[in-house]
N, C-alpha and C positions, 0 to 999 in steps of 0.2 A: 504493503500501501505505498511506502513509502518516495519508492520509484515514483506511483501512479503519479504520485501527490507537487512531484520535486516537476516531473512532464509537466504535468499540468496548470505549475506556476509560470514555470518557462516560457509553455504557448503563449498563455495571458499577458505577458508581461514585454515577450521578445520577438520579434520576425525573423524568420528563419534568415540567418547571411546567403548572398548567394553561392559563397562560396563553403556555405555547408552541407558534410555528404547528404548525398540525397538521394537513397537508398532506388524509389524512387525507378527512376532512371536506370538503373540496370538494370533490373527486373524490367522495364519493357523493352531493353536491350537484347535483356535472355529470352523472352517472350518471342519480339519477333524475327530471330536466328530458329526459333527450334517450330517458329510457323511457316517463315519462309520452309525452312528444309521439308517439315512434314506437305504443303503446298505441293511440294514437287516431287515426293517418294510414295505415299500414302496414298493408298487405294480406297479404303476406305476412311468417310472424310469423318462420322462419329467417332468407329474408334481413333486415332488421331486426335480428335478434340478429346478425349477422353486421356489420351496419353499425354500431349501438351498440360493438364491443367496439374497432373501428374505431376511432372514433371518438375515444371515453374516449383508447384507447391513444396513438393518436395525441395528444391535447393535452396529455396527461402528457408524454410524449419528448418533447416539441417543450420543452411549458416549465421541463422540468426541465436541457435539452440550453442550454437559452437563457438561465437563468439563471447554470450553472455558469461556463459562457464568457461572461458579461459581467464576471462576478468573475475571471476567468482573466482577460480586457487590463491591470486593476490590477499586475498582481502573481501572483507563483505563493504566495507564502502567500496572498490571500486568495482563490482559488482554489482552494486545500488543503484549508480554510474551513469553501467552501462545499460542496464535496464530501463534508466531514463529515460537513454539519448537515446534508445528506440523507440520509445512510446513516445517521444516526442518529435522524433522525425514523424512516427504516423499522425499525430495531430494535428486539427487543423483548426484553429478559431482567428487567433489575428491575420495566421496563412492565407484565410478566405479573399481575404481583399486580393491576391494577385491569382486566383481560379477568374477572380470578377472582373479583373485586367485580363483577364486571357480568353474569356467567355466575351466580350465586346468585341476584339480585337477579330473572333470567327464568325457572331453574328453579324459582320456586315449585310449591310443589304434586307435588314426586316426593320421594319417599323418600330416604332418606340415604345410602343405596347408595348409587342412582342419581346421586346430587347428585356424589359422590366419586367412580366412576368419570368422568363429568364433566368435571369438573377433572383431574385424571390426562391424558385425552380433552384436554381444554386443552393443555394443559403437553407433548403432544405433538407435537401440530398444529403453537403454538407453536413447536416448536423446530426442525419439518420447514419452516415456512412464514415466519415471521420471522427467523429466523436464520442457519439451514442456507443456504435459496433465497437468502432477502437474500445474505448474503454469496458466496455463490459466483457469484450472477450478476453483482453490483459487480467484486469477482476478476476472472469472464472479460469480461467484458462494456460493464462502468463503468456509471455511477451514472444516464443514462438511462434504459438497459435493466431494469436494476437497481427502477425505477418502477414499469415497462410488464408487472414482474412483481409487482407488489405488486397494484396497481392490479387484474390479472385476479384475484387471488387474491378482491379488495376485492367484485367483479364476479360472483364466483361466489356471496358469502357474502348480494349484497343481493339479485341474481335468482335465479340457479343452482339455487340449493338449493328457488327457489319452480317451477320449472316439471316439472310432472305426468306433462310427455313428451317427446320427442323434437321435438314441433312447435312447444315452446312458446320464449317470449325469447332465454332461457339457455342453451339447449343447445350453441351454437357456447362458448359460455365453461366452459363443465364440460366439453366437448373439450379443449379447451386449457390447461386448470389443468390435467388428469393429462400433456397433451406437457408442461407446461411443468415440473413435480412430478417430472417418470422420475427426473429424474439428481440431483437432493437426496433423495429419496425413497431410492434406493440408493447412498449416499453415509451415509446414516444407518441402512442394514446393518452396514454397520462403521462406525462411530462412536457410536452407544448406546449397543453396546455395550461399547467402549474407557472411554466414560465412568462405564456399570455400575460396568467393574474397577473404573474410578479410585474409582469411588465406595464402594467393597469394597461393593456389590452383587452380583459375580459376572459373570461374561462369558458364558459358555458360554449359561443358559438362557432368555438378552437375545440372543447369534446364532440360536439353535436357532431361536426363536420369529419372528425377524424374517426368516430366510433360505426357509423354512417353509411358515405360516399367513403374515406377513403379505405376504409379494411373490407366497400365490394368491390374497389377497383386494386386494390392491395397498391393500394400510395397512404397509410394509414399519418405519416410524415408530413408528407406535403399538401396532405386535405387538411390537419390542423393549423397549418399555417395563414391556408389559404381562410379559416371559418374564423381568425385570429383577426390578422386582418382584413378579414370585408370581401378579401378577390377571388377570380378564377382562376387557378395553376390546370399546368398542362397543357397540352395543341405542343405545337414545335420546337420540340427541344433541344440539346445539342451535349452532345458524351466524348469528350477527344474531340469535338471541332466537327463528328458527325453528328445531321443531323437523324434526326430521330423522333416521335411518336406516342403521346402519351394521354391518357386519357383526360377527361376535362375533370377537376373538383373543385369545388369550394364554387359561390355564388356571388356574381357583382355586384359590392353592394358602393364600395370606392371606388372611384379613377383611376390609374395607377398612376401612379408618378414616384417618382427618385426617392421622396421621403420612406415609402415604405420597403425599401432595401434596406434607410437604415430604423427603420420600424423591427423590419426581419431581423437582422444584428443579432439588435438588445432581448429578442427572444434568441436567439441562438448560444448569447452568453449566459443568458437568464440557466436558459434546460445542460448550460456544459457546469455552472456553479450546483444547478440540482442535482443534479449527476454526482456529480464530484463528496455536497453533500451526503444523502445514498449510501454511497457508497464507503465513507465514513462509517456509517454508525450501521452499516453491516457487518462492518470488517468489530466496532470493534464486539457486538454483542455474539459473533462469530469466537473471537478466540475468549471472550469470556465466557461464555459458555461451550 
């Protein structure tokens, strides 16, 4: 729990330096090479998709666990610091601004309303995958498994959303991602409404939207943000620069404007705080009992 808390405080206070180690780039590079090889050699795309996910996830898990174990041999403090660094690299709270900037560049040519809708969608997805999911799997399964979860989300963005049908290379990772995000997304059904209430944007609309529309469309976190902000989200979105279409959730009450993005960021920060607080409480009673 100490390494999680250190990583959280560091991510809240400091943006990641450009020169900082970025495992995501290494994972994307490995994925690209394996994908190109399998597309050239594999005859069965579905089996190749399974192999791709297992190989990448296996490499990521073993690499992270070995590094943490190696630092742990030097003592408790180096082990905690090594874990904290890996968690810090996976979390995206203050660093979400980098994604918002990249999205603006990738989404050139679309109208302003759709751009704002895309930015709100990015904040909601970041809350689910890069905050709630990362913290949940780190707490219950460890740093190595958390990075497996992180790599699945990256694989989904890089190859999963390129799939045109169930026989393509990305079919397996799309299904795995849905399984791995099931619990974090259900946590968001309560977490985001409470964060909305904490941010003075109300609980009822956010919870209603998440528990009804969100679960029905498999987008509870996005629906919770839509309900809190009084907007409709979904439609055309971008995954790693690739356009995709998501179901619409929420009802249009407020006009789309840049101020809503700032409100969404407030909800995201509040959600991260509530999540950390809940983990501290669970950890305390876990150790006491």
